[in-house]
C-alpha positions, 0 to 999 in steps of 0.5 A: 332733740333737734340740733340748733343750726350753727351761726355762720362764722365771720370768715364765711360771711366775708367770703360770701360778701366778696362773692356777692361783690364779684357777682354784682361787679361782673354782672354790671360790667358784662351787661354794660360792655359785653363779656369780651370787652371786660377784663378780670382786672376791671371786675376786681377793681369794681368789686374792690378786691385784688385780682388774686382774690378774684381768681379764688372765686373764678379762675377765668372770665368764662367762669365769671360769666357762668357765675353771673348767668347761672343765677339768671338761668336758675330764676328763668327755669323756676319761672318757666316751670311754674308757668308750665304747671298751669298749662295742660297742653303738652306743647304749650307747657314745654314752650312755657319752660323754654320761653324764659330761658330764651329770654334770659339768654337773649338779654345781652346776645353776645354774653348769652352765646358765650355762656352757651359756649362755656357750658359746652366747652368749659372745664367741667371740673370748675364749680360754676361750670358744674352748676351750669350743667346741673341747670341743663339737667334740671331743664330736661327733667322739667321738660320730661315731666311735661311730656309725660302728661301725654300717656303715649310718652313713656318716661324713657321716651320723655327723657330722650325727647327732653334731651332733644328739645334741650339741644334744639333750644341751645343750638337755636340760641347759639347759631350765628345765623340767629344773632339778629333774631328776636326772642319771638323768632327763636321761640317760633323756630323752637316750637316748630321743631318741638311740634315735629317731635310730639306724637301726632 
Protein backbone atom coordinates (compact mmCIF):
# COMPACT_ATOMS: atom_id res chain seq x y z
CA UNK A 1 0.00 0.00 0.00
CA UNK A 2 1.56 3.31 -1.09
CA UNK A 3 2.31 5.89 1.56
CA UNK A 4 0.39 9.12 1.13
CA UNK A 5 2.61 12.19 0.67
CA UNK A 6 2.96 14.24 3.81
CA UNK A 7 1.50 17.75 3.63
CA UNK A 8 4.01 20.56 3.61
CA UNK A 9 4.27 22.14 7.05
CA UNK A 10 3.76 25.79 7.85
CA UNK A 11 7.47 26.39 8.38
CA UNK A 12 8.33 25.00 4.94
CA UNK A 13 5.52 26.98 3.31
CA UNK A 14 6.80 30.16 4.97
CA UNK A 15 10.34 29.44 3.76
CA UNK A 16 9.12 28.88 0.21
CA UNK A 17 7.03 32.05 0.28
CA UNK A 18 10.05 34.07 1.43
CA UNK A 19 12.21 32.52 -1.27
CA UNK A 20 9.55 33.35 -3.88
CA UNK A 21 9.40 36.97 -2.65
CA UNK A 22 13.20 37.26 -2.70
CA UNK A 23 13.39 35.81 -6.21
CA UNK A 24 10.65 38.11 -7.52
CA UNK A 25 12.20 41.18 -5.88
CA UNK A 26 15.69 40.40 -7.18
CA UNK A 27 14.39 39.63 -10.67
CA UNK A 28 12.48 42.91 -10.87
CA UNK A 29 15.29 45.08 -9.47
CA UNK A 30 18.02 43.40 -11.54
CA UNK A 31 15.95 43.78 -14.72
CA UNK A 32 15.18 47.42 -13.99
CA UNK A 33 18.57 48.64 -12.76
CA UNK A 34 21.14 45.93 -13.55
CA UNK A 35 22.81 43.77 -10.93
CA UNK A 36 25.66 46.21 -10.29
CA UNK A 37 23.30 49.04 -9.33
CA UNK A 38 21.14 47.07 -6.90
CA UNK A 39 21.98 46.50 -3.24
CA UNK A 40 21.04 43.51 -1.14
CA UNK A 41 19.24 45.93 1.19
CA UNK A 42 17.01 47.08 -1.67
CA UNK A 43 16.15 43.47 -2.45
CA UNK A 44 15.41 42.73 1.21
CA UNK A 45 13.20 45.83 1.45
CA UNK A 46 11.28 44.96 -1.71
CA UNK A 47 10.82 41.35 -0.50
CA UNK A 48 9.65 42.72 2.87
CA UNK A 49 12.23 40.78 4.88
CA UNK A 50 15.25 41.68 6.97
CA UNK A 51 18.72 41.72 5.41
CA UNK A 52 19.77 38.93 7.78
CA UNK A 53 16.93 36.75 6.53
CA UNK A 54 17.94 37.44 2.93
CA UNK A 55 21.42 36.04 3.59
CA UNK A 56 19.92 32.78 4.81
CA UNK A 57 18.75 32.23 1.22
CA UNK A 58 21.71 33.67 -0.69
CA UNK A 59 24.98 34.82 0.89
CA UNK A 60 25.98 37.28 -1.85
CA UNK A 61 24.43 39.39 -4.57
CA UNK A 62 26.08 37.04 -7.07
CA UNK A 63 24.18 34.14 -5.53
CA UNK A 64 20.96 36.13 -5.83
CA UNK A 65 21.66 36.66 -9.53
CA UNK A 66 22.29 32.93 -9.94
CA UNK A 67 18.99 32.21 -8.19
CA UNK A 68 17.12 34.48 -10.60
CA UNK A 69 18.93 33.53 -13.79
CA UNK A 70 18.94 29.79 -13.14
CA UNK A 71 15.16 29.67 -13.42
CA UNK A 72 15.26 31.49 -16.77
CA UNK A 73 18.12 29.32 -18.02
CA UNK A 74 16.22 26.14 -17.04
CA UNK A 75 13.15 27.32 -18.97
CA UNK A 76 15.32 28.17 -21.99
CA UNK A 77 16.93 24.75 -21.92
CA UNK A 78 13.56 22.98 -21.79
CA UNK A 79 12.36 25.07 -24.74
CA UNK A 80 15.52 24.47 -26.76
CA UNK A 81 15.60 20.74 -26.11
CA UNK A 82 11.96 20.40 -27.16
CA UNK A 83 12.65 22.35 -30.36
CA UNK A 84 15.72 20.22 -31.13
CA UNK A 85 13.67 17.03 -30.82
CA UNK A 86 11.66 18.09 -33.87
CA UNK A 87 14.72 18.93 -36.02
CA UNK A 88 16.54 16.03 -37.71
CA UNK A 89 19.55 18.05 -38.92
CA UNK A 90 22.42 17.89 -36.40
CA UNK A 91 23.68 21.46 -36.78
CA UNK A 92 20.17 22.90 -36.69
CA UNK A 93 19.32 20.71 -33.70
CA UNK A 94 22.33 21.98 -31.76
CA UNK A 95 21.47 25.56 -32.66
CA UNK A 96 17.86 24.98 -31.52
CA UNK A 97 19.25 24.24 -28.04
CA UNK A 98 21.69 27.15 -28.12
CA UNK A 99 19.26 29.84 -29.35
CA UNK A 100 16.97 30.18 -26.29
CA UNK A 101 19.95 30.01 -23.94
CA UNK A 102 21.59 32.92 -25.77
CA UNK A 103 18.29 34.84 -25.88
CA UNK A 104 17.81 34.30 -22.14
CA UNK A 105 21.34 35.45 -21.39
CA UNK A 106 20.97 38.62 -23.49
CA UNK A 107 17.70 39.82 -21.96
CA UNK A 108 19.79 42.18 -19.84
CA UNK A 109 23.34 42.06 -21.22
CA UNK A 110 25.27 43.13 -18.12
CA UNK A 111 23.28 40.74 -15.92
CA UNK A 112 23.87 37.94 -18.41
CA UNK A 113 27.63 38.53 -18.48
CA UNK A 114 27.77 38.74 -14.67
CA UNK A 115 25.80 35.48 -14.47
CA UNK A 116 28.38 33.75 -16.67
CA UNK A 117 31.21 35.13 -14.53
CA UNK A 118 29.50 33.88 -11.37
CA UNK A 119 29.05 30.44 -12.92
CA UNK A 120 32.75 30.19 -13.74
CA UNK A 121 34.30 31.88 -10.72
CA UNK A 122 31.64 31.59 -8.00
CA UNK A 123 31.81 29.34 -4.97
CA UNK A 124 30.78 25.82 -6.07
CA UNK A 125 29.71 25.05 -2.49
CA UNK A 126 26.86 27.57 -2.73
CA UNK A 127 23.56 25.90 -3.71
CA UNK A 128 22.61 28.34 -6.49
CA UNK A 129 26.07 27.99 -8.00
CA UNK A 130 25.73 24.20 -7.92
CA UNK A 131 22.37 24.55 -9.68
CA UNK A 132 23.96 26.72 -12.37
CA UNK A 133 26.72 24.16 -12.94
CA UNK A 134 24.11 21.41 -13.13
CA UNK A 135 22.36 23.39 -15.89
CA UNK A 136 25.59 23.51 -17.91
CA UNK A 137 25.90 19.73 -17.56
CA UNK A 138 22.29 19.29 -18.71
CA UNK A 139 22.96 21.58 -21.68
CA UNK A 140 25.97 19.53 -22.70
CA UNK A 141 23.99 16.30 -22.34
CA UNK A 142 21.23 17.68 -24.57
CA UNK A 143 23.77 18.80 -27.19
CA UNK A 144 25.56 15.44 -27.04
CA UNK A 145 22.24 13.69 -27.64
CA UNK A 146 21.71 15.70 -30.82
CA UNK A 147 25.28 15.12 -32.01
CA UNK A 148 24.85 11.36 -31.69
CA UNK A 149 22.24 11.46 -34.43
CA UNK A 150 25.28 11.42 -36.74
CA UNK A 151 26.37 7.77 -36.80
CA UNK A 152 30.01 8.86 -37.21
CA UNK A 153 30.01 10.54 -33.79
CA UNK A 154 30.53 8.12 -30.90
CA UNK A 155 29.05 8.85 -27.45
CA UNK A 156 32.51 9.73 -26.11
CA UNK A 157 33.22 12.09 -29.00
CA UNK A 158 29.74 13.59 -28.69
CA UNK A 159 30.35 14.37 -25.00
CA UNK A 160 33.68 16.03 -25.83
CA UNK A 161 32.19 18.02 -28.72
CA UNK A 162 29.26 19.11 -26.55
CA UNK A 163 31.73 20.42 -23.98
CA UNK A 164 33.48 22.40 -26.73
CA UNK A 165 30.15 23.74 -28.03
CA UNK A 166 29.25 24.82 -24.48
CA UNK A 167 32.59 26.64 -24.16
CA UNK A 168 32.06 28.35 -27.51
CA UNK A 169 28.59 29.48 -26.47
CA UNK A 170 29.71 30.80 -23.08
CA UNK A 171 32.79 32.60 -24.42
CA UNK A 172 30.80 34.18 -27.23
CA UNK A 173 28.18 35.48 -24.80
CA UNK A 174 30.73 36.68 -22.23
CA UNK A 175 33.31 38.32 -24.52
CA UNK A 176 33.63 42.07 -24.03
CA UNK A 177 33.99 42.53 -27.78
CA UNK A 178 30.45 41.16 -28.19
CA UNK A 179 28.70 43.52 -25.75
CA UNK A 180 27.04 45.38 -28.61
CA UNK A 181 26.23 42.26 -30.64
CA UNK A 182 22.65 41.18 -31.24
CA UNK A 183 21.36 37.70 -30.47
CA UNK A 184 21.48 36.90 -34.20
CA UNK A 185 25.10 38.12 -34.40
CA UNK A 186 26.07 35.82 -31.54
CA UNK A 187 24.18 32.88 -33.01
CA UNK A 188 25.91 33.37 -36.38
CA UNK A 189 29.30 33.36 -34.67
CA UNK A 190 28.46 30.25 -32.65
CA UNK A 191 27.01 28.48 -35.72
CA UNK A 192 30.19 29.10 -37.76
CA UNK A 193 32.34 27.60 -35.00
CA UNK A 194 30.09 24.61 -34.40
CA UNK A 195 30.00 23.88 -38.14
CA UNK A 196 33.80 23.48 -38.13
CA UNK A 197 33.54 20.87 -35.36
CA UNK A 198 31.10 18.60 -37.20
CA UNK A 199 32.22 15.82 -39.53
CA UNK A 200 32.32 16.98 -43.16
